[in-house]
PDB file of N, CA, C, O and CB in Angstrom:
ATOM      1  N   MET A   1      63.205 -39.034 104.555  1.00  0.00           N
ATOM      2  CA  MET A   1      61.924 -39.459 104.836  1.00  0.00           C
ATOM      3  C   MET A   1      61.415 -40.236 103.568  1.00  0.00           C
ATOM      4  O   MET A   1      61.613 -39.712 102.472  1.00  0.00           O
ATOM      5  CB  MET A   1      61.031 -38.251 105.228  1.00  0.00           C
ATOM      6  N   ALA A   2      60.794 -41.409 103.638  1.00  0.00           N
ATOM      7  CA  ALA A   2      60.374 -42.261 102.678  1.00  0.00           C
ATOM      8  C   ALA A   2      58.928 -41.788 102.152  1.00  0.00           C
ATOM      9  O   ALA A   2      58.078 -41.357 102.931  1.00  0.00           O
ATOM     10  CB  ALA A   2      60.392 -43.681 103.250  1.00  0.00           C
ATOM     11  N   GLY A   3      58.740 -41.892 100.897  1.00  0.00           N
ATOM     12  CA  GLY A   3      57.494 -41.409 100.426  1.00  0.00           C
ATOM     13  C   GLY A   3      56.666 -42.557  99.928  1.00  0.00           C
ATOM     14  O   GLY A   3      57.163 -43.682  99.865  1.00  0.00           O
ATOM     15  N   LEU A   4      55.488 -42.336  99.590  1.00  0.00           N
ATOM     16  CA  LEU A   4      54.522 -43.402  99.103  1.00  0.00           C
ATOM     17  C   LEU A   4      54.384 -43.203  97.580  1.00  0.00           C
ATOM     18  O   LEU A   4      54.287 -42.067  97.115  1.00  0.00           O
ATOM     19  CB  LEU A   4      53.046 -43.298  99.849  1.00  0.00           C
ATOM     20  N   VAL A   5      54.375 -44.233  96.853  1.00  0.00           N
ATOM     21  CA  VAL A   5      54.162 -44.116  95.349  1.00  0.00           C
ATOM     22  C   VAL A   5      52.931 -45.111  95.075  1.00  0.00           C
ATOM     23  O   VAL A   5      52.946 -46.239  95.569  1.00  0.00           O
ATOM     24  CB  VAL A   5      55.598 -44.556  94.436  1.00  0.00           C
ATOM     25  N   GLN A   6      51.953 -44.705  94.342  1.00  0.00           N
ATOM     26  CA  GLN A   6      50.817 -45.450  93.960  1.00  0.00           C
ATOM     27  C   GLN A   6      50.842 -45.409  92.545  1.00  0.00           C
ATOM     28  O   GLN A   6      51.019 -44.311  92.017  1.00  0.00           O
ATOM     29  CB  GLN A   6      49.535 -44.953  94.523  1.00  0.00           C
ATOM     30  N   ILE A   7      50.689 -46.463  91.806  1.00  0.00           N
ATOM     31  CA  ILE A   7      50.631 -46.659  90.330  1.00  0.00           C
ATOM     32  C   ILE A   7      49.176 -47.217  90.087  1.00  0.00           C
ATOM     33  O   ILE A   7      48.796 -48.236  90.665  1.00  0.00           O
ATOM     34  CB  ILE A   7      51.837 -47.713  89.771  1.00  0.00           C
ATOM     35  N   ARG A   8      48.456 -46.586  89.302  1.00  0.00           N
ATOM     36  CA  ARG A   8      47.079 -47.087  88.958  1.00  0.00           C
ATOM     37  C   ARG A   8      47.201 -47.688  87.543  1.00  0.00           C
ATOM     38  O   ARG A   8      48.149 -47.486  86.784  1.00  0.00           O
ATOM     39  CB  ARG A   8      45.939 -45.888  89.009  1.00  0.00           C
ATOM     40  N   ASN A   9      46.073 -48.488  87.273  1.00  0.00           N
ATOM     41  CA  ASN A   9      45.870 -48.994  85.985  1.00  0.00           C
ATOM     42  C   ASN A   9      47.066 -49.956  85.333  1.00  0.00           C
ATOM     43  O   ASN A   9      47.306 -50.035  84.129  1.00  0.00           O
ATOM     44  CB  ASN A   9      45.638 -47.786  85.138  1.00  0.00           C
ATOM     45  N   VAL A  10      47.720 -50.625  86.327  1.00  0.00           N
ATOM     46  CA  VAL A  10      48.848 -51.570  85.834  1.00  0.00           C
ATOM     47  C   VAL A  10      48.209 -52.823  85.231  1.00  0.00           C
ATOM     48  O   VAL A  10      47.492 -53.530  85.940  1.00  0.00           O
ATOM     49  CB  VAL A  10      49.863 -52.009  87.056  1.00  0.00           C
ATOM     50  N   PRO A  11      48.441 -53.120  83.957  1.00  0.00           N
ATOM     51  CA  PRO A  11      47.877 -54.294  83.318  1.00  0.00           C
ATOM     52  C   PRO A  11      48.103 -55.495  84.136  1.00  0.00           C
ATOM     53  O   PRO A  11      49.223 -55.634  84.629  1.00  0.00           O
ATOM     54  CB  PRO A  11      48.440 -54.495  81.962  1.00  0.00           C
ATOM     55  N   ASP A  12      47.104 -56.475  84.371  1.00  0.00           N
ATOM     56  CA  ASP A  12      47.229 -57.682  85.021  1.00  0.00           C
ATOM     57  C   ASP A  12      48.433 -58.506  84.708  1.00  0.00           C
ATOM     58  O   ASP A  12      49.152 -59.003  85.576  1.00  0.00           O
ATOM     59  CB  ASP A  12      46.117 -58.401  84.772  1.00  0.00           C
ATOM     60  N   GLU A  13      48.624 -58.630  83.365  1.00  0.00           N
ATOM     61  CA  GLU A  13      49.872 -59.437  82.849  1.00  0.00           C
ATOM     62  C   GLU A  13      51.230 -58.866  83.306  1.00  0.00           C
ATOM     63  O   GLU A  13      52.198 -59.593  83.528  1.00  0.00           O
ATOM     64  CB  GLU A  13      49.891 -59.463  81.254  1.00  0.00           C
ATOM     65  N   ALA A  14      51.248 -57.541  83.433  1.00  0.00           N
ATOM     66  CA  ALA A  14      52.507 -56.807  83.934  1.00  0.00           C
ATOM     67  C   ALA A  14      52.672 -57.091  85.419  1.00  0.00           C
ATOM     68  O   ALA A  14      53.752 -57.489  85.855  1.00  0.00           O
ATOM     69  CB  ALA A  14      52.415 -55.195  83.695  1.00  0.00           C
ATOM     70  N   ARG A  15      51.625 -56.895  86.192  1.00  0.00           N
ATOM     71  CA  ARG A  15      51.526 -57.160  87.552  1.00  0.00           C
ATOM     72  C   ARG A  15      51.919 -58.632  87.949  1.00  0.00           C
ATOM     73  O   ARG A  15      52.663 -58.883  88.897  1.00  0.00           O
ATOM     74  CB  ARG A  15      50.151 -56.849  87.964  1.00  0.00           C
ATOM     75  N   GLN A  16      51.353 -59.578  87.135  1.00  0.00           N
ATOM     76  CA  GLN A  16      51.609 -61.030  87.506  1.00  0.00           C
ATOM     77  C   GLN A  16      53.029 -61.416  87.159  1.00  0.00           C
ATOM     78  O   GLN A  16      53.669 -62.222  87.834  1.00  0.00           O
ATOM     79  CB  GLN A  16      50.609 -62.004  86.759  1.00  0.00           C
ATOM     80  N   ALA A  17      53.553 -60.741  85.957  1.00  0.00           N
ATOM     81  CA  ALA A  17      54.884 -60.977  85.604  1.00  0.00           C
ATOM     82  C   ALA A  17      55.898 -60.518  86.709  1.00  0.00           C
ATOM     83  O   ALA A  17      56.895 -61.184  86.991  1.00  0.00           O
ATOM     84  CB  ALA A  17      55.148 -60.293  84.311  1.00  0.00           C
ATOM     85  N   LEU A  18      55.612 -59.480  87.239  1.00  0.00           N
ATOM     86  CA  LEU A  18      56.538 -58.720  88.180  1.00  0.00           C
ATOM     87  C   LEU A  18      56.367 -59.531  89.476  1.00  0.00           C
ATOM     88  O   LEU A  18      57.385 -59.793  90.118  1.00  0.00           O
ATOM     89  CB  LEU A  18      56.137 -57.056  88.375  1.00  0.00           C
ATOM     90  N   LYS A  19      55.186 -59.945  89.909  1.00  0.00           N
ATOM     91  CA  LYS A  19      54.996 -60.737  91.130  1.00  0.00           C
ATOM     92  C   LYS A  19      55.863 -62.049  90.963  1.00  0.00           C
ATOM     93  O   LYS A  19      56.584 -62.418  91.890  1.00  0.00           O
ATOM     94  CB  LYS A  19      53.409 -61.075  91.369  1.00  0.00           C
ATOM     95  N   ALA A  20      55.791 -62.720  89.825  1.00  0.00           N
ATOM     96  CA  ALA A  20      56.559 -64.057  89.720  1.00  0.00           C
ATOM     97  C   ALA A  20      58.029 -63.645  89.829  1.00  0.00           C
ATOM     98  O   ALA A  20      58.767 -64.315  90.552  1.00  0.00           O
ATOM     99  CB  ALA A  20      56.260 -64.900  88.273  1.00  0.00           C
ATOM    100  N   ARG A  21      58.490 -62.614  89.177  1.00  0.00           N
ATOM    101  CA  ARG A  21      59.873 -62.324  89.420  1.00  0.00           C
ATOM    102  C   ARG A  21      60.272 -62.089  90.728  1.00  0.00           C
ATOM    103  O   ARG A  21      61.317 -62.591  91.140  1.00  0.00           O
ATOM    104  CB  ARG A  21      60.256 -61.288  88.728  1.00  0.00           C
ATOM    105  N   ALA A  22      59.546 -61.362  91.465  1.00  0.00           N
ATOM    106  CA  ALA A  22      59.843 -61.224  92.891  1.00  0.00           C
ATOM    107  C   ALA A  22      59.753 -62.521  93.733  1.00  0.00           C
ATOM    108  O   ALA A  22      60.494 -62.643  94.709  1.00  0.00           O
ATOM    109  CB  ALA A  22      58.914 -60.225  93.462  1.00  0.00           C
ATOM    110  N   ALA A  23      58.932 -63.431  93.417  1.00  0.00           N
ATOM    111  CA  ALA A  23      58.904 -64.652  94.089  1.00  0.00           C
ATOM    112  C   ALA A  23      60.105 -65.494  93.721  1.00  0.00           C
ATOM    113  O   ALA A  23      60.734 -66.183  94.524  1.00  0.00           O
ATOM    114  CB  ALA A  23      57.647 -65.356  93.801  1.00  0.00           C
ATOM    115  N   ALA A  24      60.355 -65.378  92.477  1.00  0.00           N
ATOM    116  CA  ALA A  24      61.595 -66.193  92.002  1.00  0.00           C
ATOM    117  C   ALA A  24      62.838 -65.827  92.772  1.00  0.00           C
ATOM    118  O   ALA A  24      63.708 -66.656  93.040  1.00  0.00           O
ATOM    119  CB  ALA A  24      61.891 -65.954  90.461  1.00  0.00           C
ATOM    120  N   ARG A  25      62.893 -64.546  93.121  1.00  0.00           N
ATOM    121  CA  ARG A  25      64.001 -63.971  93.897  1.00  0.00           C
ATOM    122  C   ARG A  25      63.817 -64.062  95.462  1.00  0.00           C
ATOM    123  O   ARG A  25      64.672 -63.605  96.221  1.00  0.00           O
ATOM    124  CB  ARG A  25      64.164 -62.502  93.488  1.00  0.00           C
ATOM    125  N   GLY A  26      62.891 -64.551  95.823  1.00  0.00           N
ATOM    126  CA  GLY A  26      62.591 -64.790  97.293  1.00  0.00           C
ATOM    127  C   GLY A  26      62.286 -63.491  97.875  1.00  0.00           C
ATOM    128  O   GLY A  26      62.579 -63.344  99.061  1.00  0.00           O
ATOM    129  N   GLU A  27      61.717 -62.466  97.210  1.00  0.00           N
ATOM    130  CA  GLU A  27      61.357 -61.273  97.707  1.00  0.00           C
ATOM    131  C   GLU A  27      59.850 -61.019  97.765  1.00  0.00           C
ATOM    132  O   GLU A  27      59.056 -61.707  97.124  1.00  0.00           O
ATOM    133  CB  GLU A  27      62.001 -60.308  96.964  1.00  0.00           C
ATOM    134  N   SER A  28      59.486 -60.013  98.550  1.00  0.00           N
ATOM    135  CA  SER A  28      58.067 -59.672  98.444  1.00  0.00           C
ATOM    136  C   SER A  28      57.838 -58.699  97.240  1.00  0.00           C
ATOM    137  O   SER A  28      58.800 -58.177  96.677  1.00  0.00           O
ATOM    138  CB  SER A  28      57.564 -59.022  99.794  1.00  0.00           C
ATOM    139  N   PHE A  29      56.659 -58.485  96.889  1.00  0.00           N
ATOM    140  CA  PHE A  29      56.371 -57.729  95.694  1.00  0.00           C
ATOM    141  C   PHE A  29      56.940 -56.385  95.974  1.00  0.00           C
ATOM    142  O   PHE A  29      57.739 -55.894  95.176  1.00  0.00           O
ATOM    143  CB  PHE A  29      54.841 -57.678  95.340  1.00  0.00           C
ATOM    144  N   ASN A  30      56.569 -55.733  97.093  1.00  0.00           N
ATOM    145  CA  ASN A  30      57.051 -54.551  97.516  1.00  0.00           C
ATOM    146  C   ASN A  30      58.505 -54.281  97.516  1.00  0.00           C
ATOM    147  O   ASN A  30      58.966 -53.220  97.095  1.00  0.00           O
ATOM    148  CB  ASN A  30      56.604 -54.384  98.683  1.00  0.00           C
ATOM    149  N   GLU A  31      59.241 -55.261  97.998  1.00  0.00           N
ATOM    150  CA  GLU A  31      60.608 -55.237  97.972  1.00  0.00           C
ATOM    151  C   GLU A  31      61.238 -55.279  96.628  1.00  0.00           C
ATOM    152  O   GLU A  31      62.231 -54.592  96.388  1.00  0.00           O
ATOM    153  CB  GLU A  31      61.064 -56.262  98.725  1.00  0.00           C
ATOM    154  N   TYR A  32      60.716 -56.035  95.772  1.00  0.00           N
ATOM    155  CA  TYR A  32      61.108 -56.129  94.466  1.00  0.00           C
ATOM    156  C   TYR A  32      60.919 -54.896  93.674  1.00  0.00           C
ATOM    157  O   TYR A  32      61.815 -54.375  93.010  1.00  0.00           O
ATOM    158  CB  TYR A  32      60.451 -57.175  93.880  1.00  0.00           C
ATOM    159  N   LEU A  33      59.627 -54.424  93.785  1.00  0.00           N
ATOM    160  CA  LEU A  33      59.476 -53.060  93.074  1.00  0.00           C
ATOM    161  C   LEU A  33      60.314 -51.872  93.581  1.00  0.00           C
ATOM    162  O   LEU A  33      60.742 -51.026  92.795  1.00  0.00           O
ATOM    163  CB  LEU A  33      58.042 -52.626  93.166  1.00  0.00           C
ATOM    164  N   LEU A  34      60.541 -51.822  94.898  1.00  0.00           N
ATOM    165  CA  LEU A  34      61.338 -50.816  95.505  1.00  0.00           C
ATOM    166  C   LEU A  34      62.813 -50.923  94.976  1.00  0.00           C
ATOM    167  O   LEU A  34      63.512 -49.935  94.751  1.00  0.00           O
ATOM    168  CB  LEU A  34      61.266 -50.955  97.050  1.00  0.00           C
ATOM    169  N   LYS A  35      63.214 -52.225  94.802  1.00  0.00           N
ATOM    170  CA  LYS A  35      64.517 -52.293  94.306  1.00  0.00           C
ATOM    171  C   LYS A  35      64.707 -51.788  92.728  1.00  0.00           C
ATOM    172  O   LYS A  35      65.689 -51.193  92.284  1.00  0.00           O
ATOM    173  CB  LYS A  35      64.947 -53.748  94.485  1.00  0.00           C
ATOM    174  N   LEU A  36      63.592 -52.155  92.051  1.00  0.00           N
ATOM    175  CA  LEU A  36      63.522 -51.615  90.567  1.00  0.00           C
ATOM    176  C   LEU A  36      63.539 -50.101  90.597  1.00  0.00           C
ATOM    177  O   LEU A  36      64.306 -49.509  89.838  1.00  0.00           O
ATOM    178  CB  LEU A  36      62.155 -52.113  89.775  1.00  0.00           C
ATOM    179  N   LEU A  37      62.801 -49.481  91.363  1.00  0.00           N
ATOM    180  CA  LEU A  37      62.713 -48.033  91.509  1.00  0.00           C
ATOM    181  C   LEU A  37      64.008 -47.366  91.853  1.00  0.00           C
ATOM    182  O   LEU A  37      64.438 -46.385  91.246  1.00  0.00           O
ATOM    183  CB  LEU A  37      61.729 -47.700  92.532  1.00  0.00           C
ATOM    184  N   ILE A  38      64.637 -47.978  92.910  1.00  0.00           N
ATOM    185  CA  ILE A  38      65.977 -47.408  93.484  1.00  0.00           C
ATOM    186  C   ILE A  38      66.954 -47.600  92.295  1.00  0.00           C
ATOM    187  O   ILE A  38      67.656 -46.623  92.032  1.00  0.00           O
ATOM    188  CB  ILE A  38      66.540 -48.236  94.926  1.00  0.00           C
ATOM    189  N   ASP A  39      67.088 -48.600  91.616  1.00  0.00           N
ATOM    190  CA  ASP A  39      67.954 -49.123  90.597  1.00  0.00           C
ATOM    191  C   ASP A  39      67.781 -47.964  89.410  1.00  0.00           C
ATOM    192  O   ASP A  39      68.718 -47.345  88.905  1.00  0.00           O
ATOM    193  CB  ASP A  39      67.491 -50.749  90.129  1.00  0.00           C
ATOM    194  N   GLU A  40      66.542 -47.832  89.121  1.00  0.00           N
ATOM    195  CA  GLU A  40      66.132 -46.900  87.929  1.00  0.00           C
ATOM    196  C   GLU A  40      66.755 -45.392  88.261  1.00  0.00           C
ATOM    197  O   GLU A  40      67.461 -44.734  87.497  1.00  0.00           O
ATOM    198  CB  GLU A  40      64.336 -46.833  87.772  1.00  0.00           C
ATOM    199  N   ALA A  41      66.329 -45.026  89.546  1.00  0.00           N
ATOM    200  CA  ALA A  41      66.846 -43.649  89.947  1.00  0.00           C
ATOM    201  C   ALA A  41      68.216 -43.342  89.892  1.00  0.00           C
ATOM    202  O   ALA A  41      68.680 -42.229  89.644  1.00  0.00           O
ATOM    203  CB  ALA A  41      66.515 -43.369  91.213  1.00  0.00           C
ATOM    204  N   ALA A  42      68.937 -44.517  90.167  1.00  0.00           N
ATOM    205  CA  ALA A  42      70.436 -44.396  90.261  1.00  0.00           C
ATOM    206  C   ALA A  42      71.097 -44.391  88.993  1.00  0.00           C
ATOM    207  O   ALA A  42      72.242 -43.948  88.896  1.00  0.00           O
ATOM    208  CB  ALA A  42      71.021 -45.475  91.042  1.00  0.00           C
ATOM    209  N   ARG A  43      70.452 -44.860  87.984  1.00  0.00           N
ATOM    210  CA  ARG A  43      70.999 -44.940  86.661  1.00  0.00           C
ATOM    211  C   ARG A  43      70.884 -43.706  85.957  1.00  0.00           C
ATOM    212  O   ARG A  43      69.782 -43.185  85.786  1.00  0.00           O
ATOM    213  CB  ARG A  43      70.389 -45.966  85.903  1.00  0.00           C
ATOM    214  N   PRO A  44      72.007 -43.171  85.509  1.00  0.00           N
ATOM    215  CA  PRO A  44      72.078 -41.903  84.851  1.00  0.00           C
ATOM    216  C   PRO A  44      71.400 -41.853  83.497  1.00  0.00           C
ATOM    217  O   PRO A  44      71.565 -42.774  82.697  1.00  0.00           O
ATOM    218  CB  PRO A  44      73.465 -41.525  84.706  1.00  0.00           C
ATOM    219  N   THR A  45      70.579 -40.718  83.193  1.00  0.00           N
ATOM    220  CA  THR A  45      69.982 -40.722  81.755  1.00  0.00           C
ATOM    221  C   THR A  45      71.003 -40.590  80.773  1.00  0.00           C
ATOM    222  O   THR A  45      72.161 -40.468  81.174  1.00  0.00           O
ATOM    223  CB  THR A  45      68.977 -39.598  81.513  1.00  0.00           C
ATOM    224  N   VAL A  46      70.759 -40.595  79.514  1.00  0.00           N
ATOM    225  CA  VAL A  46      71.607 -40.330  78.405  1.00  0.00           C
ATOM    226  C   VAL A  46      72.079 -38.879  78.548  1.00  0.00           C
ATOM    227  O   VAL A  46      73.263 -38.545  78.514  1.00  0.00           O
ATOM    228  CB  VAL A  46      70.874 -40.589  77.053  1.00  0.00           C
ATOM    229  N   ALA A  47      71.070 -38.074  78.707  1.00  0.00           N
ATOM    230  CA  ALA A  47      71.448 -36.566  78.835  1.00  0.00           C
ATOM    231  C   ALA A  47      72.456 -36.318  79.961  1.00  0.00           C
ATOM    232  O   ALA A  47      73.405 -35.558  79.772  1.00  0.00           O
ATOM    233  CB  ALA A  47      70.149 -35.671  79.130  1.00  0.00           C
ATOM    234  N   GLU A  48      72.276 -36.918  81.080  1.00  0.00           N
ATOM    235  CA  GLU A  48      73.155 -36.691  82.148  1.00  0.00           C
ATOM    236  C   GLU A  48      74.575 -37.376  81.830  1.00  0.00           C
ATOM    237  O   GLU A  48      75.595 -36.868  82.297  1.00  0.00           O
ATOM    238  CB  GLU A  48      72.502 -37.237  83.465  1.00  0.00           C
ATOM    239  N   VAL A  49      74.626 -38.352  81.159  1.00  0.00           N
ATOM    240  CA  VAL A  49      76.000 -38.933  80.773  1.00  0.00           C
ATOM    241  C   VAL A  49      76.767 -37.960  79.802  1.00  0.00           C
ATOM    242  O   VAL A  49      77.969 -37.719  79.908  1.00  0.00           O
ATOM    243  CB  VAL A  49      75.818 -40.393  80.040  1.00  0.00           C
ATOM    244  N   LEU A  50      75.961 -37.446  78.875  1.00  0.00           N
ATOM    245  CA  LEU A  50      76.425 -36.536  77.826  1.00  0.00           C
ATOM    246  C   LEU A  50      76.873 -35.182  78.536  1.00  0.00           C
ATOM    247  O   LEU A  50      77.838 -34.552  78.103  1.00  0.00           O
ATOM    248  CB  LEU A  50      75.241 -36.285  76.718  1.00  0.00           C
ATOM    249  N   GLU A  51      76.253 -34.822  79.472  1.00  0.00           N
ATOM    250  CA  GLU A  51      76.528 -33.449  80.186  1.00  0.00           C
ATOM    251  C   GLU A  51      77.950 -33.727  80.974  1.00  0.00           C
ATOM    252  O   GLU A  51      78.887 -32.929  80.930  1.00  0.00           O
ATOM    253  CB  GLU A  51      75.168 -32.984  81.348  1.00  0.00           C
ATOM    254  N   ARG A  52      77.977 -34.841  81.626  1.00  0.00           N
ATOM    255  CA  ARG A  52      79.330 -35.263  82.334  1.00  0.00           C
ATOM    256  C   ARG A  52      80.414 -35.241  81.376  1.00  0.00           C
ATOM    257  O   ARG A  52      81.459 -34.647  81.642  1.00  0.00           O
ATOM    258  CB  ARG A  52      79.287 -36.715  82.970  1.00  0.00           C
ATOM    259  N   ALA A  53      80.225 -35.899  80.190  1.00  0.00           N
ATOM    260  CA  ALA A  53      81.309 -35.952  79.298  1.00  0.00           C
ATOM    261  C   ALA A  53      81.761 -34.593  78.737  1.00  0.00           C
ATOM    262  O   ALA A  53      82.943 -34.299  78.566  1.00  0.00           O
ATOM    263  CB  ALA A  53      80.956 -36.836  78.222  1.00  0.00           C
ATOM    264  N   ARG A  54      80.645 -33.736  78.449  1.00  0.00           N
ATOM    265  CA  ARG A  54      80.944 -32.447  77.965  1.00  0.00           C
ATOM    266  C   ARG A  54      81.693 -31.743  79.030  1.00  0.00           C
ATOM    267  O   ARG A  54      82.691 -31.109  78.684  1.00  0.00           O
ATOM    268  CB  ARG A  54      79.710 -31.698  77.554  1.00  0.00           C
ATOM    269  N   SER A  55      81.341 -31.767  80.315  1.00  0.00           N
ATOM    270  CA  SER A  55      81.993 -31.041  81.337  1.00  0.00           C
ATOM    271  C   SER A  55      83.480 -31.485  81.563  1.00  0.00           C
ATOM    272  O   SER A  55      84.359 -30.696  81.911  1.00  0.00           O
ATOM    273  CB  SER A  55      81.199 -31.188  82.591  1.00  0.00           C
ATOM    274  N   ARG A  56      83.691 -32.904  81.320  1.00  0.00           N
ATOM    275  CA  ARG A  56      85.110 -33.290  81.450  1.00  0.00           C
ATOM    276  C   ARG A  56      85.907 -32.786  80.313  1.00  0.00           C
ATOM    277  O   ARG A  56      87.085 -32.471  80.479  1.00  0.00           O
ATOM    278  CB  ARG A  56      85.267 -34.784  81.542  1.00  0.00           C
ATOM    279  N   SER A  57      85.289 -32.689  79.104  1.00  0.00           N
ATOM    280  CA  SER A  57      86.171 -32.322  77.987  1.00  0.00           C
ATOM    281  C   SER A  57      86.502 -30.831  78.145  1.00  0.00           C
ATOM    282  O   SER A  57      87.574 -30.370  77.752  1.00  0.00           O
ATOM    283  CB  SER A  57      85.490 -32.622  76.572  1.00  0.00           C
ATOM    284  N   GLU A  58      85.649 -30.169  78.671  1.00  0.00           N
ATOM    285  CA  GLU A  58      85.911 -28.680  78.720  1.00  0.00           C
ATOM    286  C   GLU A  58      86.962 -28.416  79.888  1.00  0.00           C
ATOM    287  O   GLU A  58      87.646 -27.393  79.873  1.00  0.00           O
ATOM    288  CB  GLU A  58      84.486 -27.829  78.987  1.00  0.00           C
ATOM    289  N   ARG A  59      87.064 -29.291  80.821  1.00  0.00           N
ATOM    290  CA  ARG A  59      88.100 -29.169  81.847  1.00  0.00           C
ATOM    291  C   ARG A  59      89.453 -29.539  81.396  1.00  0.00           C
ATOM    292  O   ARG A  59      90.500 -29.184  81.937  1.00  0.00           O
ATOM    293  CB  ARG A  59      87.767 -29.980  82.995  1.00  0.00           C
ATOM    294  N   ALA A  60      89.339 -30.251  80.403  1.00  0.00           N
ATOM    295  CA  ALA A  60      90.782 -30.864  79.717  1.00  0.00           C
ATOM    296  C   ALA A  60      91.386 -29.626  79.068  1.00  0.00           C
ATOM    297  O   ALA A  60      90.778 -28.981  78.214  1.00  0.00           O
ATOM    298  CB  ALA A  60      90.549 -32.187  78.422  1.00  0.00           C
ATOM    299  N   THR A  61      92.676 -29.299  79.530  1.00  0.00           N
ATOM    300  CA  THR A  61      93.215 -28.136  78.925  1.00  0.00           C
ATOM    301  C   THR A  61      94.250 -28.516  77.847  1.00  0.00           C
ATOM    302  O   THR A  61      94.600 -27.751  76.948  1.00  0.00           O
ATOM    303  CB  THR A  61      93.827 -27.243  79.984  1.00  0.00           C
ATOM    304  N   GLU A  62      94.707 -29.774  78.025  1.00  0.00           N
ATOM    305  CA  GLU A  62      95.725 -30.244  77.089  1.00  0.00           C
ATOM    306  C   GLU A  62      95.228 -31.112  76.072  1.00  0.00           C
ATOM    307  O   GLU A  62      94.384 -31.954  76.381  1.00  0.00           O
ATOM    308  CB  GLU A  62      96.768 -30.915  77.759  1.00  0.00           C
ATOM    309  N   SER A  63      95.689 -31.007  74.763  1.00  0.00           N
ATOM    310  CA  SER A  63      95.163 -31.944  73.795  1.00  0.00           C
ATOM    311  C   SER A  63      96.002 -33.195  73.960  1.00  0.00           C
ATOM    312  O   SER A  63      97.026 -33.178  74.643  1.00  0.00           O
ATOM    313  CB  SER A  63      95.206 -31.377  72.315  1.00  0.00           C
ATOM    314  N   SER A  64      95.554 -34.318  73.313  1.00  0.00           N
ATOM    315  CA  SER A  64      96.212 -35.521  73.334  1.00  0.00           C
ATOM    316  C   SER A  64      97.624 -35.442  72.698  1.00  0.00           C
ATOM    317  O   SER A  64      98.599 -36.061  73.124  1.00  0.00           O
ATOM    318  CB  SER A  64      95.376 -36.509  72.670  1.00  0.00           C
ATOM    319  N   VAL A  65      97.623 -34.594  71.608  1.00  0.00           N
ATOM    320  CA  VAL A  65      98.960 -34.346  71.015  1.00  0.00           C
ATOM    321  C   VAL A  65      99.969 -33.715  71.924  1.00  0.00           C
ATOM    322  O   VAL A  65     101.126 -34.133  71.972  1.00  0.00           O
ATOM    323  CB  VAL A  65      98.825 -33.488  69.839  1.00  0.00           C
ATOM    324  N   GLU A  66      99.528 -32.691  72.661  1.00  0.00           N
ATOM    325  CA  GLU A  66     100.418 -32.117  73.690  1.00  0.00           C
ATOM    326  C   GLU A  66     100.850 -32.994  74.899  1.00  0.00           C
ATOM    327  O   GLU A  66     101.895 -32.817  75.525  1.00  0.00           O
ATOM    328  CB  GLU A  66      99.761 -30.950  74.221  1.00  0.00           C
ATOM    329  N   VAL A  67      99.945 -33.943  75.151  1.00  0.00           N
ATOM    330  CA  VAL A  67     100.167 -34.978  76.201  1.00  0.00           C
ATOM    331  C   VAL A  67     101.414 -35.786  75.682  1.00  0.00           C
ATOM    332  O   VAL A  67     102.476 -35.816  76.305  1.00  0.00           O
ATOM    333  CB  VAL A  67      98.811 -35.960  76.430  1.00  0.00           C
ATOM    334  N   ILE A  68     101.193 -36.453  74.463  1.00  0.00           N
ATOM    335  CA  ILE A  68     102.107 -37.303  73.928  1.00  0.00           C
ATOM    336  C   ILE A  68     103.484 -36.727  73.728  1.00  0.00           C
ATOM    337  O   ILE A  68     104.507 -37.369  73.966  1.00  0.00           O
ATOM    338  CB  ILE A  68     101.603 -37.774  72.745  1.00  0.00           C
ATOM    339  N   ARG A  69     103.466 -35.381  73.239  1.00  0.00           N
ATOM    340  CA  ARG A  69     104.778 -34.667  73.190  1.00  0.00           C
ATOM    341  C   ARG A  69     105.390 -34.541  74.416  1.00  0.00           C
ATOM    342  O   ARG A  69     106.602 -34.734  74.517  1.00  0.00           O
ATOM    343  CB  ARG A  69     104.679 -33.374  72.657  1.00  0.00           C
ATOM    344  N   ALA A  70     104.659 -34.219  75.430  1.00  0.00           N
ATOM    345  CA  ALA A  70     105.170 -34.092  76.757  1.00  0.00           C
ATOM    346  C   ALA A  70     105.880 -35.263  77.304  1.00  0.00           C
ATOM    347  O   ALA A  70     106.935 -35.222  77.938  1.00  0.00           O
ATOM    348  CB  ALA A  70     104.131 -33.772  77.617  1.00  0.00           C
ATOM    349  N   LEU A  71     105.196 -36.313  76.996  1.00  0.00           N
ATOM    350  CA  LEU A  71     105.747 -37.696  77.455  1.00  0.00           C
ATOM    351  C   LEU A  71     107.030 -38.129  76.716  1.00  0.00           C
ATOM    352  O   LEU A  71     107.985 -38.708  77.232  1.00  0.00           O
ATOM    353  CB  LEU A  71     104.655 -38.830  77.222  1.00  0.00           C
ATOM    354  N   ARG A  72     106.910 -37.780  75.501  1.00  0.00           N
ATOM    355  CA  ARG A  72     108.211 -38.089  74.630  1.00  0.00           C
ATOM    356  C   ARG A  72     109.347 -37.225  75.036  1.00  0.00           C
ATOM    357  O   ARG A  72     110.478 -37.709  75.006  1.00  0.00           O
ATOM    358  CB  ARG A  72     107.971 -37.847  73.055  1.00  0.00           C
ATOM    359  N   ASP A  73     109.163 -35.981  75.419  1.00  0.00           N
ATOM    360  CA  ASP A  73     110.169 -35.162  75.793  1.00  0.00           C
ATOM    361  C   ASP A  73     110.607 -35.316  77.247  1.00  0.00           C
ATOM    362  O   ASP A  73     111.473 -34.608  77.762  1.00  0.00           O
ATOM    363  CB  ASP A  73     109.777 -33.857  75.518  1.00  0.00           C
ATOM    364  N   GLY A  74     109.973 -36.253  77.845  1.00  0.00           N
ATOM    365  CA  GLY A  74     110.243 -36.611  79.372  1.00  0.00           C
ATOM    366  C   GLY A  74     109.885 -35.480  80.264  1.00  0.00           C
ATOM    367  O   GLY A  74     110.540 -35.362  81.300  1.00  0.00           O
ATOM    368  N   ARG A  75     108.949 -34.643  80.013  1.00  0.00           N
ATOM    369  CA  ARG A  75     108.399 -33.683  80.788  1.00  0.00           C
ATOM    370  C   ARG A  75     107.458 -34.154  81.776  1.00  0.00           C
ATOM    371  O   ARG A  75     107.008 -33.356  82.599  1.00  0.00           O
ATOM    372  CB  ARG A  75     107.829 -32.775  80.016  1.00  0.00           C
ATOM    373  N   ARG A  76     107.104 -35.413  81.781  1.00  0.00           N
ATOM    374  CA  ARG A  76     106.070 -36.001  82.660  1.00  0.00           C
ATOM    375  C   ARG A  76     106.556 -37.013  83.503  1.00  0.00           C
ATOM    376  O   ARG A  76     105.796 -37.585  84.285  1.00  0.00           O
ATOM    377  CB  ARG A  76     104.990 -36.546  81.928  1.00  0.00           C
TER     378      ARG A  76
END
């Protein structure tokens, strides 16, 4: 279900700049702002990226040295 977002006190300069960008792309102001919000929501935060990296490193059971040795010994 789609929700409604209302933003108050947007400076006129910011609103006009965003409207101009929407027009330059051939989009309505609403379409343009919706795409901006969707793109922002899809982009992971720094904290989320760091958590994913930490999680991956915890799952890795072999060190790079062990992997290289195994490759050299023909075990892979």
